[in-house]
LOTOR-63838 format. One line per field, with one value per residue: chain; residue number from 1; x, y, z of N, C-alpha, C in turn. Coordinates in steps of 0.2 Angstrom, whole numbers. Layout:
BEGIN
c (A; ...)
k (NUM; ...)
n_c1 (X; ...)
n_c2 (Y; ...)
n_c3 (Z; ...)
ca_c1 (X; ...)
ca_c2 (Y; ...)
ca_c3 (Z; ...)
c_c1 (X; ...)
c_c2 (Y; ...)
c_c3 (Z; ...)
//
This chain:
BEGIN
c (A; A; A; A; A; A; A; A; A; A; A; A; A; A; A; A; A; A; A; A; A; A; A; A; A; A; A; A; A; A; A; A; A; A; A; A; A; A; A; A; A; A; A; A; A; A; A; A; A; A; A; A; A; A; A; A; A; A; A; A; A; A; A; A; A; A; A; A; A; A; A; A; A; A; A; A; A; A; A; A; A; A; A; A; A; A; A; A; A; A; A; A; A; A; A; A; A; A; A; A; A; A; A; A; A; A; A; A; A; A; A; A; A; A; A; A; A; A; A; A; A; A; A; A; A; A; A; A; A; A; A; A; A; A; A; A; A; A; A; A; A; A; A; A; A; A; A; A; A; A; A; A; A; A; A; A; A; A; A; A; A; A; A; A; A; A; A; A; A; A; A; A; A; A; A; A; A; A; A; A; A; A; A; A; A; A; A; A; A; A; A; A; A; A; A; A; A; A; A; A; A; A; A; A; A; A; A; A; A; A; A; A; A; A; A; A; A; A; A; A)
k (1; 2; 3; 4; 5; 6; 7; 8; 9; 10; 11; 12; 13; 14; 15; 16; 17; 18; 19; 20; 21; 22; 23; 24; 25; 26; 27; 28; 29; 30; 31; 32; 33; 34; 35; 36; 37; 38; 39; 40; 41; 42; 43; 44; 45; 46; 47; 48; 49; 50; 51; 52; 53; 54; 55; 56; 57; 58; 59; 60; 61; 62; 63; 64; 65; 66; 67; 68; 69; 70; 71; 72; 73; 74; 75; 76; 77; 78; 79; 80; 81; 82; 83; 84; 85; 86; 87; 88; 89; 90; 91; 92; 93; 94; 95; 96; 97; 98; 99; 100; 101; 102; 103; 104; 105; 106; 107; 108; 109; 110; 111; 112; 113; 114; 115; 116; 117; 118; 119; 120; 121; 122; 123; 124; 125; 126; 127; 128; 129; 130; 131; 132; 133; 134; 135; 136; 137; 138; 139; 140; 141; 142; 143; 144; 145; 146; 147; 148; 149; 150; 151; 152; 153; 154; 155; 156; 157; 158; 159; 160; 161; 162; 163; 164; 165; 166; 167; 168; 169; 170; 171; 172; 173; 174; 175; 176; 177; 178; 179; 180; 181; 182; 183; 184; 185; 186; 187; 188; 189; 190; 191; 192; 193; 194; 195; 196; 197; 198; 199; 200; 201; 202; 203; 204; 205; 206; 207; 208; 209; 210; 211; 212; 213; 214; 215; 216; 217; 218; 219; 220)
n_c1 (99; 112; 119; 114; 120; 134; 138; 132; 139; 155; 151; 150; 162; 170; 168; 170; 185; 187; 185; 192; 207; 207; 205; 213; 226; 225; 226; 239; 258; 272; 287; 301; 314; 313; 317; 327; 329; 322; 320; 304; 293; 287; 274; 259; 261; 253; 243; 235; 223; 223; 213; 201; 196; 179; 190; 203; 202; 202; 213; 225; 234; 245; 258; 265; 259; 258; 267; 277; 270; 275; 283; 281; 278; 265; 250; 239; 226; 220; 203; 199; 187; 182; 187; 180; 187; 184; 177; 184; 194; 185; 181; 195; 197; 190; 194; 205; 203; 194; 205; 214; 208; 205; 218; 230; 243; 252; 261; 261; 259; 257; 253; 258; 251; 239; 246; 248; 234; 228; 233; 229; 222; 231; 239; 233; 222; 234; 239; 242; 239; 249; 262; 273; 275; 276; 280; 275; 284; 287; 300; 303; 295; 292; 295; 300; 283; 283; 274; 272; 285; 286; 275; 277; 291; 295; 300; 300; 301; 307; 302; 306; 306; 296; 290; 285; 275; 258; 248; 234; 231; 239; 233; 220; 222; 225; 214; 207; 215; 212; 197; 200; 205; 218; 224; 239; 241; 251; 262; 257; 274; 275; 266; 265; 261; 268; 279; 290; 298; 291; 297; 309; 306; 296; 306; 315; 302; 302; 316; 312; 301; 312; 320; 309; 306; 317; 318; 305; 311; 321; 315; 306)
n_c2 (17; 9; 20; 24; 17; 18; 29; 30; 17; 23; 35; 29; 22; 32; 38; 28; 27; 41; 38; 29; 30; 42; 35; 25; 35; 41; 31; 26; 20; 23; 17; 24; 30; 37; 56; 57; 72; 86; 100; 108; 119; 132; 136; 128; 121; 126; 117; 121; 121; 118; 119; 110; 95; 84; 72; 73; 76; 72; 71; 79; 83; 75; 63; 71; 81; 68; 65; 75; 78; 62; 68; 74; 87; 98; 96; 106; 110; 117; 118; 123; 132; 119; 125; 138; 153; 164; 160; 152; 163; 172; 162; 160; 176; 176; 165; 171; 183; 177; 168; 181; 184; 177; 177; 168; 158; 153; 145; 143; 134; 131; 127; 133; 139; 141; 152; 164; 165; 166; 179; 192; 194; 193; 198; 209; 208; 207; 200; 196; 183; 175; 166; 164; 161; 145; 141; 128; 121; 117; 110; 116; 127; 143; 155; 160; 161; 175; 186; 203; 216; 208; 203; 193; 182; 172; 159; 149; 130; 121; 106; 89; 82; 70; 57; 42; 34; 27; 23; 25; 35; 42; 46; 50; 61; 70; 73; 79; 90; 93; 97; 110; 116; 127; 132; 135; 121; 112; 98; 80; 76; 85; 88; 76; 62; 55; 39; 37; 51; 57; 55; 59; 73; 76; 76; 86; 94; 94; 100; 113; 115; 115; 123; 134; 133; 137; 150; 154; 151; 162; 173; 170)
n_c3 (-105; -103; -104; -92; -80; -83; -80; -67; -58; -63; -51; -40; -40; -41; -30; -18; -20; -16; -2; 3; -1; 7; 20; 21; 21; 31; 40; 39; 43; 51; 56; 69; 76; 92; 91; 106; 120; 114; 116; 120; 114; 121; 120; 111; 93; 78; 67; 50; 40; 23; 9; 4; -3; -8; -10; -5; 12; 27; 36; 36; 36; 39; 42; 51; 62; 72; 76; 77; 91; 95; 103; 112; 108; 113; 101; 90; 79; 66; 60; 43; 34; 22; 6; 0; 0; 5; 17; 20; 29; 36; 43; 49; 55; 64; 73; 74; 83; 95; 100; 103; 115; 125; 128; 123; 113; 102; 89; 71; 59; 43; 24; 9; 0; 8; 17; 7; 4; 18; 19; 19; 31; 41; 41; 41; 56; 62; 74; 96; 96; 91; 89; 79; 62; 52; 36; 25; 10; -6; -11; -27; -26; -36; -27; -10; 1; 10; 22; 20; 30; 40; 55; 65; 70; 57; 45; 31; 25; 20; 11; 5; -12; -19; -31; -28; -22; -17; -29; -30; -18; -26; -36; -33; -27; -39; -44; -34; -36; -47; -44; -40; -50; -56; -40; -33; -26; -12; -12; -13; -7; 0; 10; 18; 14; 5; 9; 6; 8; 18; 33; 32; 31; 38; 49; 47; 51; 64; 68; 66; 76; 87; 86; 85; 100; 108; 103; 110; 124; 126; 127; 135)
ca_c1 (98; 120; 124; 115; 124; 139; 137; 131; 147; 160; 151; 152; 171; 172; 166; 176; 191; 188; 184; 198; 211; 208; 206; 220; 231; 223; 232; 247; 263; 278; 296; 306; 316; 312; 325; 329; 332; 319; 318; 297; 290; 283; 267; 256; 259; 247; 242; 230; 222; 224; 210; 201; 187; 180; 196; 209; 199; 203; 220; 227; 244; 245; 260; 264; 255; 256; 278; 278; 267; 277; 292; 280; 275; 256; 247; 230; 224; 213; 199; 196; 181; 184; 189; 182; 193; 181; 172; 189; 197; 183; 185; 203; 195; 183; 196; 211; 201; 196; 211; 217; 200; 206; 228; 232; 247; 255; 263; 255; 259; 251; 256; 261; 247; 235; 249; 245; 227; 225; 241; 226; 219; 236; 243; 226; 223; 241; 236; 245; 242; 252; 269; 278; 274; 281; 278; 277; 284; 290; 305; 304; 293; 295; 299; 294; 279; 282; 272; 277; 284; 283; 278; 282; 295; 293; 301; 297; 303; 305; 302; 310; 301; 294; 285; 284; 270; 251; 244; 227; 232; 239; 224; 213; 225; 227; 206; 206; 218; 207; 193; 200; 211; 220; 229; 247; 241; 257; 263; 259; 278; 275; 260; 268; 261; 274; 284; 299; 298; 287; 300; 315; 301; 295; 311; 316; 298; 307; 322; 307; 300; 316; 319; 304; 307; 324; 314; 303; 316; 324; 307; 303)
ca_c2 (13; 9; 25; 29; 10; 16; 35; 25; 13; 30; 39; 21; 20; 40; 37; 21; 29; 48; 37; 21; 36; 45; 29; 25; 43; 44; 24; 28; 18; 23; 18; 30; 30; 44; 60; 60; 77; 89; 103; 109; 123; 135; 139; 122; 122; 124; 115; 125; 114; 119; 118; 105; 93; 73; 68; 73; 81; 69; 71; 85; 83; 67; 62; 77; 81; 66; 62; 80; 74; 60; 72; 79; 94; 101; 101; 109; 109; 124; 117; 128; 125; 118; 128; 145; 158; 172; 158; 155; 168; 175; 156; 165; 180; 173; 159; 176; 189; 171; 168; 188; 188; 172; 176; 162; 159; 148; 143; 142; 131; 130; 126; 141; 139; 143; 159; 168; 166; 169; 186; 201; 192; 191; 208; 217; 211; 206; 196; 197; 176; 173; 171; 161; 158; 141; 139; 120; 123; 113; 114; 118; 132; 148; 160; 156; 167; 178; 193; 209; 218; 204; 207; 189; 178; 168; 154; 143; 123; 118; 98; 86; 83; 63; 56; 38; 33; 23; 28; 28; 38; 52; 48; 55; 68; 74; 71; 85; 95; 93; 100; 116; 119; 134; 133; 130; 117; 106; 89; 74; 74; 92; 86; 70; 60; 52; 36; 38; 57; 56; 54; 66; 79; 78; 78; 94; 100; 93; 106; 122; 116; 115; 131; 138; 132; 143; 157; 153; 152; 169; 177; 169)
ca_c3 (-98; -102; -102; -84; -81; -83; -75; -58; -60; -61; -48; -38; -41; -39; -22; -17; -22; -10; 6; 2; 0; 16; 27; 20; 26; 40; 47; 38; 53; 52; 59; 68; 85; 96; 94; 112; 124; 113; 120; 118; 115; 128; 116; 105; 87; 78; 63; 49; 34; 18; 5; 3; -4; -5; -12; 0; 16; 29; 44; 31; 38; 37; 49; 54; 68; 76; 74; 83; 98; 100; 103; 118; 108; 110; 95; 87; 72; 64; 52; 40; 28; 15; -1; 1; 2; 9; 22; 28; 29; 40; 49; 52; 57; 72; 77; 78; 88; 101; 103; 109; 121; 130; 133; 120; 112; 95; 85; 65; 53; 33; 19; 3; -4; 12; 18; 1; 2; 23; 20; 19; 38; 47; 38; 45; 63; 67; 81; 96; 98; 84; 90; 72; 57; 50; 29; 25; 6; -9; -13; -30; -25; -38; -22; -4; 3; 15; 26; 19; 35; 45; 61; 68; 67; 47; 42; 23; 27; 11; 9; 1; -15; -20; -35; -27; -17; -17; -36; -29; -18; -31; -42; -29; -27; -45; -43; -27; -38; -54; -42; -38; -54; -53; -36; -34; -21; -11; -16; -8; -4; 6; 13; 23; 11; 6; 12; 2; 10; 24; 41; 34; 30; 46; 55; 45; 54; 69; 67; 67; 82; 91; 87; 92; 106; 113; 106; 117; 128; 125; 126; 142)
c_c1 (107; 120; 122; 120; 131; 141; 135; 137; 153; 158; 155; 161; 173; 172; 169; 180; 192; 187; 191; 205; 213; 211; 211; 228; 233; 226; 238; 253; 267; 282; 298; 309; 315; 317; 324; 330; 326; 317; 311; 298; 286; 273; 267; 261; 252; 244; 234; 228; 220; 219; 207; 196; 187; 186; 204; 204; 201; 213; 225; 234; 246; 250; 265; 267; 257; 265; 280; 275; 270; 282; 290; 278; 266; 257; 240; 229; 218; 208; 197; 191; 183; 187; 184; 185; 192; 178; 183; 196; 194; 181; 190; 201; 190; 189; 205; 207; 198; 200; 216; 213; 204; 216; 230; 238; 250; 258; 261; 260; 254; 256; 259; 255; 241; 240; 247; 240; 226; 230; 238; 223; 223; 238; 236; 227; 230; 239; 242; 246; 244; 261; 275; 268; 279; 275; 279; 277; 287; 298; 307; 297; 295; 298; 295; 290; 281; 279; 276; 279; 282; 282; 276; 290; 291; 299; 299; 304; 299; 309; 305; 306; 302; 290; 285; 281; 264; 251; 238; 229; 232; 234; 221; 215; 226; 220; 206; 210; 217; 202; 194; 206; 214; 223; 232; 246; 250; 257; 265; 267; 278; 271; 262; 267; 263; 276; 288; 302; 299; 292; 305; 311; 300; 301; 315; 310; 299; 312; 320; 308; 306; 318; 318; 305; 313; 323; 311; 306; 319; 317; 304; 308)
c_c2 (12; 15; 28; 23; 14; 23; 31; 22; 17; 33; 35; 20; 26; 40; 33; 22; 36; 42; 33; 27; 40; 40; 28; 28; 40; 35; 23; 24; 19; 21; 18; 30; 39; 50; 62; 72; 84; 94; 108; 117; 128; 137; 131; 126; 121; 120; 118; 121; 119; 117; 113; 99; 85; 71; 71; 79; 79; 68; 73; 86; 79; 62; 67; 79; 76; 62; 69; 81; 68; 58; 76; 85; 93; 103; 100; 110; 113; 122; 121; 125; 123; 118; 135; 149; 164; 165; 156; 158; 171; 168; 160; 169; 179; 169; 165; 180; 184; 170; 172; 190; 183; 175; 172; 164; 151; 149; 143; 139; 129; 130; 133; 142; 145; 150; 162; 171; 169; 175; 189; 199; 195; 198; 214; 216; 212; 204; 195; 187; 171; 173; 169; 157; 152; 138; 133; 121; 117; 114; 115; 124; 138; 151; 158; 163; 170; 186; 198; 211; 212; 203; 203; 184; 171; 163; 150; 135; 123; 109; 98; 81; 74; 61; 47; 38; 31; 26; 26; 35; 45; 51; 53; 62; 73; 76; 79; 90; 96; 99; 109; 115; 128; 137; 130; 127; 113; 102; 86; 75; 80; 92; 80; 66; 54; 47; 39; 46; 57; 59; 61; 72; 81; 79; 85; 97; 101; 99; 112; 118; 116; 120; 136; 138; 136; 149; 159; 155; 158; 171; 177; 173)
c_c3 (-99; -100; -93; -79; -79; -78; -71; -57; -57; -56; -40; -35; -36; -28; -13; -16; -18; -5; 7; 7; 6; 23; 27; 22; 31; 43; 43; 44; 49; 58; 60; 76; 85; 95; 104; 113; 119; 116; 117; 119; 121; 126; 110; 98; 84; 68; 56; 42; 30; 18; 4; 0; -5; -7; -7; 7; 20; 32; 35; 27; 36; 43; 52; 60; 76; 79; 79; 91; 104; 103; 111; 116; 109; 103; 96; 79; 71; 60; 49; 36; 23; 8; -2; 4; 6; 16; 28; 30; 34; 44; 53; 57; 64; 75; 82; 86; 95; 103; 108; 113; 125; 132; 129; 116; 107; 92; 78; 60; 47; 30; 12; 3; 2; 17; 15; 4; 9; 24; 25; 29; 42; 45; 43; 55; 65; 73; 86; 98; 93; 87; 85; 69; 54; 42; 29; 14; 1; -11; -21; -35; -29; -34; -15; -4; 7; 15; 26; 29; 39; 51; 67; 66; 61; 49; 33; 27; 19; 10; 4; -5; -19; -25; -32; -25; -20; -25; -34; -26; -22; -36; -42; -31; -32; -46; -39; -32; -45; -50; -39; -40; -53; -50; -36; -25; -18; -15; -10; -1; 3; 8; 22; 21; 9; 6; 13; 6; 19; 32; 39; 32; 38; 53; 55; 49; 64; 76; 71; 74; 88; 91; 90; 97; 110; 110; 109; 123; 130; 128; 133; 150)
//
């Protein structure tokens, strides 16, 4: 009976930890002066969610999308299935085909693991809707992922590292990684969840967005 009570208490604690840390990340506030006169992209920025779990499912990219939206960029999210690679590839295939059929265009943003995971789909389809790929990577990554003979402009944005941050958010993310063991998932700092580096990394992404805007202007 004591064992059952202990297991039940542990389960309740883990559920509370998961719910609280996901909500805490989604409510993060940051103080930053807007960069004036940003050249805006012709095509929207599409943030693709990486693998998720119960301990990391909400607000995958943290402050990045809202930071860019506040600077005037049109930002969308593609929320793929949580962790099954085959389902994620299937959903991406359906999405890309539908965007091609609708004659839409966008710039894709995704993490290193997701790019590696979804590369077969991108390489096979070579979708016309995809105007560029921005890979968000950790600085200490072994080497940037790159589509072989990439058919669109591609750049790897290496983020600043940080081991600081909320103890509970880091703990929940460690459990997230444990559930998805064996996958080289990005760090919290890479995903914009660490206050010590999130604004600096968001500004790196803003610079990339302005470069994409210049590219759109030249091609337009």
